[in-house]
VOBA-1610 file (N, C-alpha, C; in pm, whole numbers, padded with zeros to 5 digits, always signed):
BEGIN
Met+01452-12078+10037Met+01432-11996+09907Met+01594-11980+09860Pro+01613-12048+09767Pro+01734-12000+09707Pro+01760-11851+09621Leu+01874-11811+09602Leu+01903-11711+09542Leu+01856-11719+09410Gly+01813-11592+09369Gly+01788-11587+09196Gly+01635-11629+09193Thr+01541-11657+09304Thr+01406-11671+09276Thr+01305-11556+09248Leu+01238-11550+09191Leu+01137-11438+09157Leu+01029-11443+09280His+01009-11330+09334His+00895-11297+09437His+00796-11217+09413Thr+00702-11210+09440Thr+00600-11103+09416Thr+00515-11082+09562Ile+00539-10954+09617Ile+00555-10921+09777Ile+00461-10790+09766Glu+00366-10785+09854Glu+00280-10645+09903Glu+00300-10588+10024Gly+00344-10465+10019Gly+00376-10415+10151Gly+00380-10244+10104Thr+00450-10182+10201Thr+00475-10039+10201Thr+00595-10006+10193Ile+00663-09919+10102Ile+00795-09872+10102Ile+00830-09798+10196Arg+00931-09789+10249Arg+00987-09710+10369Arg+01131-09655+10350Arg+01172-09539+10392Arg+01317-09519+10382Arg+01402-09592+10492Gly+01511-09665+10454Gly+01594-09729+10546Gly+01735-09625+10604Lys+01821-09661+10650Lys+01931-09597+10678Lys+02010-09576+10550His+02062-09687+10451His+02112-09664+10373His+02046-09715+10228Asn+01912-09764+10236Asn+01846-09802+10107Asn+01711-09782+10176His+01624-09835+10056His+01478-09845+10073His+01419-09975+10111Val+01330-09974+10203Val+01278-10114+10261Val+01144-10127+10230Leu+01116-10251+10182Leu+00963-10307+10183Leu+00916-10349+10318Ala+00850-10274+10376Ala+00752-10349+10494Ala+00627-10435+10464Val+00631-10559+10483Val+00529-10634+10424Val+00413-10630+10515His+00305-10654+10459His+00157-10612+10504His+00145-10708+10634Gly+00184-10852+10631Gly+00174-10915+10716Gly+00286-10941+10818Gly+00396-10868+10822Gly+00512-10837+10894Gly+00619-10896+10828Gly+00732-10838+10851Gly+00858-10844+10807Gly+00911-10763+10732Glu+01046-10743+10667Glu+01081-10665+10577Glu+01176-10705+10483Trp+01184-10660+10369Trp+01296-10685+10244Trp+01348-10577+10223Glu+01489-10555+10233Glu+01581-10465+10190Glu+01579-10458+10038Leu+01567-10344+09955Leu+01551-10324+09798Leu+01663-10291+09766Glu+01731-10344+09661Glu+01853-10287+09594Glu+01785-10155+09549His+01902-10074+09540His+01886-09916+09471His+01823-09925+09357Asp+01714-09862+09329Asp+01636-09838+09191Asp+01609-09675+09176Arg+01613-09638+09101Arg+01560-09481+09069Arg+01423-09457+09075Arg+01328-09569+09069Arg+01188-09560+09067Arg+01149-09554+09219Leu+01224-09592+09313Leu+01169-09622+09445Leu+01134-09502+09517Pro+01196-09365+09508Pro+01168-09254+09582Pro+01015-09204+09582Lys+00932-09205+09441Lys+00818-09181+09415Lys+00713-09286+09489Tyr+00752-09404+09548Tyr+00652-09481+09597Tyr+00669-09469+09772Val+00760-09398+09819Val+00787-09408+09956Val+00649-09371+10023Asp+00622-09460+10142Asp+00494-09444+10190Asp+00379-09481+10129Ala+00378-09565+10003Ala+00276-09607+09946Ala+00234-09751+09950Ser+00118-09792+09942Ser+00113-09938+09961Ser+00126-10005+09798Val+00241-10091+09800Val+00280-10125+09657Val+00269-10272+09663Thr+00300-10332+09510Thr+00317-10458+09496Thr+00466-10471+09422Val+00543-10534+09486Val+00691-10533+09421Val+00717-10682+09364Glu+00754-10710+09240Glu+00803-10817+09193Glu+00950-10796+09174Gly+01042-10895+09223Gly+01181-10880+09251Gly+01231-11034+09245Val+01384-11028+09233Val+01464-11143+09263Val+01526-11141+09379Arg+01527-11238+09469Arg+01607-11251+09563Arg+01770-11255+09523Thr+01816-11159+09582Thr+01977-11142+09588Thr+02045-11161+09700Gly+01979-11165+09818Gly+02061-11201+09955Gly+01953-11244+10056Phe+01974-11249+10215Phe+01895-11339+10274Phe+01763-11243+10273Asn+01754-11121+10287Asn+01659-11065+10286Asn+01669-10939+10192Arg+01694-10950+10068Arg+01726-10854+09981Arg+01662-10869+09828Leu+01609-10761+09773Leu+01539-10802+09649Leu+01581-10705+09561Glu+01611-10753+09450Glu+01642-10641+09325Glu+01511-10621+09247Val+01470-10530+09248Val+01313-10463+09197Val+01324-10515+09051Val+01235-10595+09005Val+01198-10629+08864Val+01093-10514+08833Arg+00977-10506+08873Arg+00878-10421+08846Arg+00795-10386+08990Ile+00727-10279+08992Ile+00663-10222+09087Ile+00523-10147+09041Lys+00431-10156+09145Lys+00316-10093+09094Lys+00245-10042+09236Arg+00165-09952+09237Arg+00072-09903+09373Arg-00038-09997+09365Asp-00099-10051+09473Asp-00202-10120+09480Asp-00310-10054+09416Gly-00393-10138+09334Gly-00516-10089+09259Gly-00469-10034+09114Glu-00342-10038+09083Glu-00309-09995+08935Glu-00256-10109+08888Glu-00241-10115+08735Glu-00229-10233+08649Glu-00062-10247+08664Trp-00013-10349+08627Trp+00145-10362+08591Trp+00199-10303+08486Pro+00307-10225+08485Pro+00370-10165+08363Pro+00403-10295+08275Ala+00428-10226+08151Ala+00454-10336+08047Ala+00581-10444+08105Lys+00563-10541+08056Lys+00670-10657+08116Lys+00781-10638+08054Pro+00896-10661+08113Pro+01043-10620+08073Pro+01082-10765+07994Asn+01183-10740+07900Asn+01229-10842+07805Asn+01294-10941+07943Trp+01234-11047+07950Trp+01326-11150+08052Trp+01462-11175+08011Thr+01491-11195+07908Thr+01598-11239+07850Thr+01722-11166+07882Thr+01669-11042+07824Thr+01775-10928+07843Thr+01797-10885+07983Trp+01709-10881+08062Trp+01696-10862+08208Trp+01812-10972+08282Phe+01777-11088+08237Phe+01827-11183+08306Phe+01963-11212+08274Asn+02012-11173+08158Asn+02172-11190+08104Asn+02220-11063+08170Arg+02173-10948+08188Arg+02227-10820+08254Arg+02252-10843+08425Trp+02157-10929+08482Trp+02176-10953+08610Trp+02279-11073+08625Arg+02288-11173+08571Arg+02371-11303+08553Arg+02516-11258+08542Lys+02545-11116+08474Lys+02685-11093+08450Lys+02750-11025+08569Arg+02665-10992+08652Arg+02725-10927+08788Arg+02839-10986+08844
//
């Protein structure tokens, strides 16, 4: 899986030592880059859509609790240009 690819993953948000972790329902974990929305989802079953930024790291694009609808879709051009300039 190359860097910059978009992934949709289901799991549970947990607090890690230095950041939040997405524990995947089928096993494994993804480290999530800091996002101000994550604390309200701790210990909740969620679906995360994010961009791979490292071996097991995701930058969260959007997140929802299981059973909820996705929030409004972001403007991908603006988001991609912000991410690309890092």
